[in-house]
C-alpha positions in Angstrom: 0.0 0.0 0.0 1.3 3.4 -1.0 1.2 5.6 2.1 0.1 9.3 2.2 3.5 10.5 3.4 5.2 8.7 0.4 2.8 10.3 -2.0 3.5 13.7 -0.5 7.3 13.3 -0.7 7.1 12.2 -4.4 4.8 15.2 -5.2 7.2 17.6 -3.6 10.1 16.0 -5.6 8.0 16.4 -8.8 7.3 20.0 -8.1 11.0 20.8 -7.5 11.7 19.1 -10.8 9.2 21.6 -12.3 11.4 24.4 -10.9 9.3 25.1 -7.8 11.2 26.3 -4.7 10.6 23.9 -1.8 10.3 25.8 1.5 10.5 23.3 4.4 11.0 26.3 6.8 7.5 27.6 6.3 5.4 25.5 8.7 3.3 28.1 10.6 1.4 31.3 10.1 4.3 33.6 11.2 6.7 32.1 8.6 4.0 32.3 5.9 3.3 36.0 6.6 7.1 36.8 6.8 7.7 35.2 3.4 4.7 37.0 1.9 6.0 40.3 3.2 9.4 39.8 1.6 7.8 38.9 -1.8 5.3 41.8 -1.6 7.9 44.4 -0.8 10.2 43.1 -3.6 7.5 43.1 -6.2 6.2 46.5 -5.4 9.6 48.0 -4.6 8.6 49.3 -1.2 9.6 48.9 2.4 6.7 48.9 4.8 6.9 49.6 8.5 5.6 46.9 10.9 2.5 49.1 11.5 1.9 49.5 7.7 2.2 45.8 7.1 -0.3 45.1 9.9 -2.8 47.5 8.4 -2.2 46.1 4.9 -2.9 42.6 6.2 -6.1 43.7 7.9 -7.2 45.3 4.6 -6.5 42.4 2.3 -7.5 39.4 4.4 -11.2 38.8 3.8 -13.8 36.2 4.8 -15.3 36.6 1.3 -13.5 34.4 -1.3 -14.8 36.5 -4.2 -13.4 39.7 -2.8 -10.1 38.1 -2.1 -10.0 36.7 -5.7 -10.5 40.2 -7.1 -7.7 41.6 -4.9 -5.4 38.9 -6.2 -6.1 39.8 -9.8 -6.2 43.6 -9.7 -4.1 46.7 -8.9 -5.1 47.9 -5.4 -4.4 51.0 -3.4 -3.1 51.3 0.2 -2.6 54.5 2.2 0.8 54.6 3.9 1.4 56.3 7.3 2.5 59.5 5.7 -0.7 59.7 3.6 0.9 58.8 0.2 -1.0 56.1 -1.8 0.7 52.9 -2.6 -0.6 51.2 -5.8 0.2 47.6 -5.5 -0.4 44.1 -6.8 -0.2 40.8 -4.9 1.5 39.1 -7.8 2.8 40.0 -11.2 -0.5 40.2 -12.9 1.0 41.2 -16.3 3.0 38.0 -16.6 2.1 35.3 -14.0 5.0 33.2 -15.3 7.5 35.7 -13.9 6.3 35.2 -10.3 8.1 33.1 -7.7 6.5 29.7 -7.3 7.1 27.9 -4.0 5.8 24.7 -2.4 5.3 24.1 1.3 4.0 21.1 3.2 2.5 20.3 6.6 1.6 24.0 7.2 -0.2 24.4 10.4 -2.5 27.3 11.0 -3.8 27.8 14.5 -6.4 30.4 15.3 -8.4 30.9 18.5 -10.9 28.2 17.6 -9.3 26.3 14.8 -6.2 24.1 14.5 -5.6 22.9 11.0 -2.7 21.3 9.1 -2.5 21.2 5.3 -0.7 18.6 3.2 0.8 20.6 0.4 0.2 24.3 -0.5 1.5 26.1 -3.6 2.5 29.8 -3.1 2.7 32.3 -6.0 4.7 35.3 -4.9 4.2 34.2 -1.3 0.4 34.0 -1.7 -1.3 30.6 -1.0 -3.3 29.9 -4.2 -3.6 26.1 -4.4 -4.0 23.4 -1.8 -3.3 19.7 -2.4 -4.8 17.2 0.0 -3.6 13.7 -0.3 -4.9 10.3 0.8 -3.3 6.8 0.6 -3.9 4.7 -2.5 -6.7 2.6 -0.7 -8.7 5.7 0.3 -11.0 7.6 -2.1 -10.1 11.2 -2.8 -13.7 12.1 -1.7 -12.4 11.8 1.9 -10.0 14.6 1.1 -12.8 16.7 -0.4 -14.8 16.1 2.8 -11.8 17.1 4.9 -11.5 20.4 3.0 -15.2 21.2 3.4 -15.0 20.4 7.2 -11.9 22.7 7.5 -13.8 25.5 5.8 -16.9 25.1 8.0 -14.9 25.3 11.2 -15.6 28.6 13.1 -12.6 30.9 12.8 -10.8 28.7 10.3 -7.6 29.8 8.5 -9.4 30.4 5.2 -11.3 33.4 6.6 -8.7 35.3 8.7 -5.3 34.5 7.3 -3.6 34.6 3.9 -5.3 31.3 3.1 -8.3 33.5 2.1 -6.6 33.8 -1.3 -6.8 30.1 -2.0 -8.1 29.7 -5.6 -8.4 26.0 -6.1 -8.2 22.7 -4.3 -6.6 19.4 -5.7 -7.3 16.0 -4.1 -5.6 12.8 -5.0 -4.7 9.3 -3.8 -2.0 9.1 -6.5 -4.0 7.2 -9.0 -7.2 9.3 -8.9 -6.8 13.1 -9.1 -9.5 15.8 -9.0 -9.6 19.6 -8.7 -12.2 22.3 -8.0 -12.5 26.0 -7.3 -12.6 27.6 -3.9 -15.9 29.5 -3.2 -18.0 31.0 -0.5 -20.1 28.6 1.5 -23.3 28.8 -0.6 -21.3 27.5 -3.6 -19.2 25.0 -1.7 -21.0 21.9 -0.4 -21.8 18.3 -1.0 -25.1 17.3 -2.4 -27.3 14.5 -1.1 -25.4 11.8 -3.1 -22.1 13.0 -1.5 -20.9 14.5 -4.7 -19.0 17.7 -4.7 -20.2 20.1 -7.5 -18.5 21.1 -9.6 -15.3 19.1 -9.6 -13.1 18.1 -12.5 -10.5 15.7 -13.8 -8.0 17.2 -16.1 -7.8 15.9 -19.7 -5.7 16.3 -22.8 -6.9 17.7 -26.1 -8.4 14.3 -27.1 -10.3 14.3 -23.8 -8.2 11.5 -22.3 -8.4 11.9 -18.6 -5.2 12.6 -16.7 -5.8 11.0 -13.3 -2.3 9.9 -12.1 -0.9 12.6 -9.8 2.5 12.6 -11.4 1.1 13.0 -14.9 -1.4 15.6 -13.6 1.5 17.6 -12.1 3.3 17.6 -15.5 0.1 18.8 -17.3 -1.5 21.1 -14.8 1.0 22.2 -12.2 3.9 23.4 -14.5 4.5 27.0 -13.3 3.2 28.9 -16.3 0.3 26.4 -16.8 -0.9 26.9 -13.2 -0.5 30.7 -13.5 -2.6 30.7 -16.6 -5.2 28.4 -15.1 -5.7 30.9 -12.3 -5.3 34.2 -14.3 -6.9 33.2 -17.6 -9.1 30.2 -17.3 -10.9 30.8 -14.0 -13.9 33.1 -14.3 -15.2 35.4 -11.5 -19.0 35.3 -12.0 -20.0 38.7 -10.8 -23.8 38.2 -10.5 -23.4 35.1 -8.3 -20.1 36.2 -6.5 -18.5 32.9 -7.3 -15.4 31.4 -8.9 -15.8 29.1 -11.9 -13.3 26.7 -13.4 -13.4 26.3 -17.1 -13.6 22.7 -18.3 -10.5 21.3 -20.1 -12.2 21.3 -23.5 -13.3 24.9 -23.0 -9.7 25.9 -22.2 -8.4 24.2 -25.3 -11.0 25.9 -27.4 -10.0 29.4 -26.1 -6.3 28.5 -26.5 -6.8 27.5 -30.1 -8.8 30.7 -31.0 -6.2 32.9 -29.3 -3.3 31.0 -30.9 -4.9 31.2 -34.3 -5.3 34.9 -34.0 -1.8 35.5 -32.6 -0.3 33.6 -35.6 -2.8 35.1 -38.0 -3.6 31.6 -39.3 -7.0 32.3 -40.9 -10.5 31.4 -39.7 -12.1 28.5 -37.9 -15.0 27.2 -35.9 -15.7 25.3 -32.7 -17.9 22.3 -32.9 -19.9 22.0 -29.6 -23.0 20.3 -28.2 -25.8 21.7 -26.2 -24.8 22.3 -22.6 -21.1 22.3 -23.3 -20.6 25.9 -22.1 -20.5 27.8 -25.3 -21.3 31.1 -23.7 -18.6 30.8 -21.1 -16.1 29.7 -23.8 -17.0 32.6 -26.1 -17.0 35.1 -23.2 -13.5 34.1 -22.1 -12.2 34.2 -25.6 -13.6 37.7 -26.0 -12.2 39.0 -22.8 -8.7 37.7 -23.6 -8.9 39.3 -27.0 -10.0 42.5 -25.4 -6.6 42.6 -23.6 -4.7 41.9 -26.9 -3.2 45.2 -28.1 -2.9 43.8 -31.7 -6.7 43.4 -32.0 -8.8 46.5 -32.7 -12.3 45.0 -32.2 -13.9 41.7 -31.2 -17.5 41.4 -32.5 -19.8 38.6 -31.3 -22.4 38.1 -34.0 -25.8 36.4 -33.4 -28.5 35.8 -36.0 -31.6 36.9 -34.0 -32.5 39.9 -31.9 -33.5 37.8 -28.9 -30.1 36.1 -29.0 -28.5 39.6 -29.0 -30.1 40.4 -25.6 -29.6 36.9 -24.3 -25.9 36.8 -25.1 -25.3 40.3 -23.8 -27.1 39.5 -20.5 -25.1 36.3 -20.1 -21.8 38.1 -20.7 -22.8 40.7 -18.2 -23.5 38.0 -15.6 -19.9 37.0 -15.8 -18.7 40.6 -15.7 -21.2 43.3 -14.8 -21.4 46.1 -17.3 -18.9 44.6 -19.7 -21.4 45.0 -22.7 -23.8 47.7 -23.6 -26.9 47.4 -25.8 -26.8 48.5 -29.4 -30.3 50.1 -29.6 -30.0 50.7 -33.4 -27.6 50.6 -36.3 -26.4 54.1 -35.6 -25.4 53.1 -32.1 -23.6 50.0 -33.4 -21.6 52.2 -35.9 -20.7 54.7 -33.2 -19.4 51.9 -31.0 -17.5 50.3 -33.9 -15.7 53.6 -34.4 -15.2 54.3 -30.8 -11.6 54.1 -29.3 -13.1 53.5 -25.8 -11.7 50.3 -24.3 -15.2 49.5 -23.1 -16.3 49.3 -26.8 -13.6 46.8 -27.8 -16.0 43.9 -27.5 -19.4 44.3 -29.1 -22.4 41.9 -29.4 -24.7 42.5 -32.3 -27.0 40.8 -34.8 -25.8 39.9 -38.3 -28.8 41.8 -39.6 -27.9 45.0 -37.9 -24.3 44.7 -39.1 -25.5 43.9 -42.6 -27.7 47.0 -42.7 -24.7 49.2 -41.8 -22.8 47.8 -44.8 -25.7 47.9 -47.3 -25.5 51.1 -49.3 -29.1 50.4 -50.5 -30.6 50.0 -47.0 -33.4 52.5 -46.1 -31.2 54.2 -43.4 -28.2 54.7 -45.8 -30.5 56.1 -48.5 -31.9 58.6 -46.1 -28.4 59.6 -45.1 -27.4 60.1 -48.7 -30.5 62.3 -49.3 -29.4 64.4 -46.3 -25.9 64.6 -47.7 -24.4 62.7 -44.8 -21.9 59.9 -45.0 -23.5 56.5 -45.1 -22.7 54.0 -42.3 -20.6 52.1 -44.7 -18.6 55.2 -45.7 -18.1 56.0 -42.0 -16.8 52.5 -41.3 -14.2 52.6 -44.1 -11.5 53.6 -41.6 -11.9 50.1 -40.1 -11.1 48.2 -43.2 -7.4 48.1 -42.4 -8.0 47.3 -38.8 -7.6 43.8 -37.2 -11.1 42.7 -36.5 -12.2 39.4 -35.0 -15.7 38.2 -35.6 -17.2 35.4 -33.5 -20.4 33.9 -34.9 -23.0 32.2 -32.8 -24.8 29.3 -34.6 -22.4 29.5 -37.5 -24.2 26.9 -39.5 -27.1 29.4 -39.8 -25.4 32.8 -39.7 -22.8 32.0 -42.4 -25.5 32.0 -45.1 -26.7 35.0 -47.1 -25.6 38.4 -48.3 -24.9 39.8 -44.8 -22.1 37.3 -44.1 -20.6 37.8 -47.6 -20.7 41.6 -47.1 -18.9 41.3 -43.8 -16.1 39.2 -45.2 -15.6 41.5 -48.2 -15.7 44.8 -46.3 -13.2 43.7 -43.5 -10.4 42.0 -45.5 -8.1 41.9 -42.5 -10.6 40.2 -40.2 -10.6 36.7 -38.8 -13.8 34.8 -38.4 -14.7 32.1 -35.8 -17.9 30.3 -35.4 -19.7 28.2 -32.8 -21.9 25.4 -34.2 -23.5 22.2 -33.1 -24.3 21.1 -36.6 -21.5 22.0 -39.1 -22.4 21.2 -42.7 -20.1 19.4 -45.0 -20.4 18.4 -48.7 -18.3 15.3 -48.3 -16.1 13.7 -45.7 -14.1 10.7 -46.5 -16.2 9.9 -49.5 -19.5 10.0 -47.6 -22.3 12.4 -48.5 -23.1 14.7 -45.5 -26.1 17.0 -45.2 -26.1 20.3 -47.0 -24.8 21.7 -50.3 -22.5 24.5 -49.2 -19.1 24.2 -50.8 -17.8 27.2 -48.8 -18.1 25.1 -45.7 -16.5 21.9 -47.0 -13.0 22.9 -45.7 -13.8 24.4 -42.3 -11.0 24.1 -39.7 -12.3 22.3 -36.7 -10.6 23.7 -33.6 -12.3 21.5 -31.0 -14.9 19.0 -30.3 -16.4 20.2 -27.0 -18.9 17.8 -25.7 -17.8 15.2 -23.3 -18.3 16.5 -19.8 -21.9 17.7 -19.8 -23.4 15.4 -17.2 -21.1 14.6 -14.2 -23.6 13.2 -11.8 -24.8 10.2 -13.9 -22.2 7.8 -15.3 -24.6 6.2 -17.7 -25.7 9.5 -19.3 -22.1 10.6 -19.4 -21.0 7.5 -21.3 -24.1 7.7 -23.6 -23.4 11.2 -24.6 -19.7 10.4 -25.2 -20.6 7.4 -27.3 -23.2 9.3 -29.3 -20.7 12.0 -30.1 -18.0 9.6 -31.1 -20.3 7.7 -33.4 -21.6 11.0 -34.9 -18.1 12.3 -35.5 -15.6 9.6 -36.3 -13.5 11.9 -38.5 -12.2 14.6 -36.2 -9.5 16.6 -38.2 -8.3 20.1 -38.6 -9.1 22.3 -41.6 -9.4 26.0 -42.2 -12.1 28.2 -43.7 -11.3 29.8 -47.1 
């Protein structure tokens, strides 16, 4: 039988192989805070007095996981004793790979009413961000999940009044079976009646092969830059629910493929997904990452119905309040397209509204001509040399017609990506497939996203996986012309 201590020692050895710094000297709260102070002052190029550091600690430590997660990701302000403001970050938020990654084990946090010890904790710039709880090979990782829940439910526990409040995710393993899940406030952090913890995940490769062995998981998930990106890029802070959400592996690969395709300017593509696979979250995260890309001028999410315009905008705003505004008419859409305001860099609109702006014979453009005003199309000519990214919802429908053709012709430097559950091919491997649309016969499939819709029922999970594999036995990559 592989004992828990042996698994822990092997994991620490693996993390040091991955260039983590092992800190056996950090075993209690004082050592943890001292290390954080050193990293904080070095990162922000400041020396705090003991009184200032005490006040800073009181300000940043919060019982609310969502609030702590925002502090971790943002630039914050602290008033020093002399009244001058200190603008600081907890970690290097511009490049998480350049932070210091450390690993500690058997950390003990004692408070007035709680005495807890944690197997392995990963520190980024001195901030505890990931906790790994281990069990021996004969014990289910669910026991570790229950232990974490019990720890968080203890009155005065370390997660509420120490630096552990910045914990972003938990990993549990018995060496052969490894799972991970996001930290959250109590209302989003509990077992259901069947003793299942929702939502929890097993990591997977691009072919959706599960990575359950702890050693392989460490290689794939805990490499320093990978973990930094998981926290900074592929976790979502859902504003309306005040909770943290982990993206599923296939969603992460979809976003990575879109961003990589744009970075390398490799043309167009689409994402093949199924109902319930998290299309809105995937498209939201892709859009927000593109919003921060200085090489992209605009990211436009295009839907094919007015009701979907409002629905998509509302769902985006659930993830990040106020991130999208309504385009009440074509004139508003044109103004936002021409705007240099960062808030207008991502826009949701209907393909009809966009098509009207580009149609010289539309009623609105004819009226503008009679009034000796520039047409919407003429006003938009300054965007023709800009780098535009269009993301189409239900691409199998919205790619048809004159509007789509007009968009492609008017924005020659644009890249187009579509989400579809039913892509249409003329022929694949000699078999006739529905539809007669030659322009779609060479689409580049970026991802098949479908396998992890139902987690609470093994039979349904296997059925959906089987149905998808039968339906799509020819997964391959091609590009749109």
